[in-house]
N, C-alpha and C positions, 0 to 999 in steps of 0.2 A: 661542514657539518658532518656530513655524510662519508665524506672522508676519514674521518677522524673515527665514527662509528662504526665503520668497519676494519678499520685497525684494531680498535680494542676487540670486536669481535673474533677476528682473526687471532688476535694474542691469547687471547682466552681458549680457543680450539686447540692452540698449541700447547700451552699448559694442561688440559685435559689431555690432550694425546701423550704429553711427557707423564702425567700420571699416571695412565693407565700402562704403559710404557714400565712404568717403576714396579707397578702392581705386577706388572707379567714377568718382570725378572726375578721379583722378590718370590713370585708362587715357583719359578723354575728354580731356585736356588732352594726351597724347601724339597721341593721333590727330589733333588739330586742331594741333598742332604739325607732324606729319608732311603733313598737308594742304597746309600751308604752304608748307611746303619744296618739294613737290611744285609748287606754282603758283608759286614763288619760280624755280624751276628752268626751268618753260615760258617763263614771261617771258624772264628770259635767255639761252634757248635764241631764241627771238624776236626778242630783241636781236641775237644774233650773226647771224641770218639776215639783218636787216635791213643791219646792220654791211658785213657780206661783200657784200651788192647793191650797196649805196652803192659800197663800193670800186671793185668791178666798172665799175659807171656812171663812177667818176672817172678808172680806168684807160683806159676807152675815149676819153674826151675828150681825157685826156692824149697818148696816141698819134697820137691825130687830130691834135692842133696842135702837136705834134713832128714828124709827117711835114708837115704845109703849111709849117711854119719851114722845114723842113731845103729841101723843093722851092725855096722862095720865095727861100732866103739862095742856093743855086746857081745858080738862073735869073739873080739880081743878078750875081753873082761873073761866070758865063761872061758875061753883057752887057757887064761892064765891060772885060772883058780882049779880046773879039771885036770889040766895037763893032759889034755886027750889028743886025740886026732882032728881034723879039721871037719870031717864028716859027722861028727858025734857035736860037735859045736855048733853047725848050721840047723840041725835035727833040735838042739836045745833052743836054739833062737826061735825057730818055728813054731814050736809048743808054746812059747811064750807071747808069740804074735796071736798064734792063733786063741789061746785065754783071753788075752785082752781084746780080739774081735768079738767072743763068745759073750764076755762082760759086758762089752759096748754094746752087741744086741739084745739084750736082755735087758740093760737100763732104757733103751731106746721102745722095745716092746712094754715095758711100766710105764713109760712115760705117755708114750700111745694111746694105751686102753685107757690113760686116765683123761686125756684131753678127749678120746672119742665120746666118754662116757658124757662129758661135759658139754660137748656138742649137741648129744642128743638129748640133754635135759634142760638146756638154757638156751636161749640166743646168744649172737655170735661174740655179743659185748660184755658175756659172762665165762669166759675161755680163760683158763689159766695155763702157762707155761710152765712144765716140770723143768727142772736144774737138771739138765743132763751134760756131760763131759764127752766129746768125742775121745777115739782112741787116740794113743799115741803115736801109733805111723800112719802116711799114708790118709787119702782122703776116701771115706767112707760113707758120702754122703750119696741119697736115694737117686740115682739118674737111669731110669729101665731104658733097655733099647727099643725106643719105640720111632714112627717114620717121623721123617723131618717136617717141622711146618715152615713155611717160606715165607707168607705175610703175617710180620709181627702185630702190625695193627688189628689182624682179623681174631689172633689170639686174645689183644685186651681186650677187644671186644667179646667173645664168649668168657673170657673171664670175670665180666661184670656182673654175669648170671652164677655162675660157680668157677671151680680152679683146676676142673677134668685138664684142660691143655698144659698147666705146669709141668706134668711130667715129659710133656712131648717136646720141650725144650731141651735137648740132649745136652748142649754145651753149657759153661756157666755163663757167656757173656750175656745169651738172650735173656737170662733168667736176673742177671744184675740189671741189664736194661729196663726188664719189665718192673723193678722193685724201684728203680729211679725215677719210672714213669708214674708210680702211683703215688713215689713221695713228692715230687713235682705238683700230682695233682691235689693231694691233701694240703701242699702249701698254700694253693688258691685257695684252700678254705678256711685258712689262719691255723693250720697245724703243720707245726717243724719238725721234722724227725734226723737225727743229726749222725748216729752209728752209720757207718758205711753199707752200702746195700749186699756186701759181701757178707756180713754177718746174718742179715734175714735170711739170705739165701741159704746158710747154710741151719740154718734154724728151721725152716720150714721145711728144706729136705729131709733134715733129722725125723720130724714129726710124720713125714709125709710117707716115710720108710717103711714102718709097722702098721700103718694107719690110712690108707688113700683113700678112705671115706672122710678125710676131714678136709679134702678138696672139693667135696661137694657145697662148701662155701666160697662164695664172693673173694676173690685174691685182696678184695681192700678190707673188708672186714676182718679179713683172717692178719692182715699186715697190722691193721689197727690193736688189736690183741695184744701183737706179739709187741709192739713198741708200748703199750701201758705198761707190760709185765716187765718188759726192759727198762723204763723208768726211762724213757725215750720218747714220748708222746706229750709234744709241746704245744699245748690249746691254751695256756691260760689259767688251766686249774691245778688244783693241787694233787700232785702225783701218787701223793698215798692215798688221797679220797680216790682218785681213778682205780688206781690196783684195791684196794678195797671194794671197790662194787664189781671185781672180777674174781678175787679169791676171798671170797666170803669167809670162810674158813679161818680162824685167826691165825693156827700153826703154819698154814699155808703161807697166810699173810708173812709172816718173820721168817718163814724158812727162804721165800721166794727172796727177802731183803738181805738175808746172810749171803745168801747165792750171789748177790748183786755186789758184794763186801760193804753194805751198807751198816 
């Protein structure tokens, strides 16, 4: 009897050992799967960054080509119409480009004044974004020559209080990454923004060109308001209702919808 009891106890210990070993192997598999998932996420993030950089380079090349083509076509048109020498043609094109630049600057100034007044008279949730179109040639968005910012996370932390660090990002890439970072943060709050970050970089740059005081606001607040006016603020609420909360004037509300093609 004693031998039978010992055998039973030995088998039980063996079964317990097997169960513990199975649990240990399962835990190791879970850890390996988590590590593999993390590494995959890192690789995907690197691919996204590389894709974004390539897209920026392609955009810059495309803009330069479009600019060169537009100037060349305009020079040819004026030359054929006027039958003058090349020097006069170049002068005519330069005058037209200067006129477009002047018109664009005036539009930016008017839009900036309006938005600046609204910032002073209301909270950040009551800002309208005027409909302003960029000039036909070149990239005319505001990027002042200031000192380079090395640590982007420090910039993001500063921009939780105000957006004074926005002009410190001289290149387009860190601005695009900053907008994407804010979009990702809002997504965790149940807010979806679909338009590309470049769209918001260009619009915010345009407003800051004439009114740097707009950057006194936290960057997240500025992006929220711009997205609402762009009908790109998706949080489950009616977009018309959100826009009316900001564009209290009925004419401004309908002008904004017309601008968007609604």
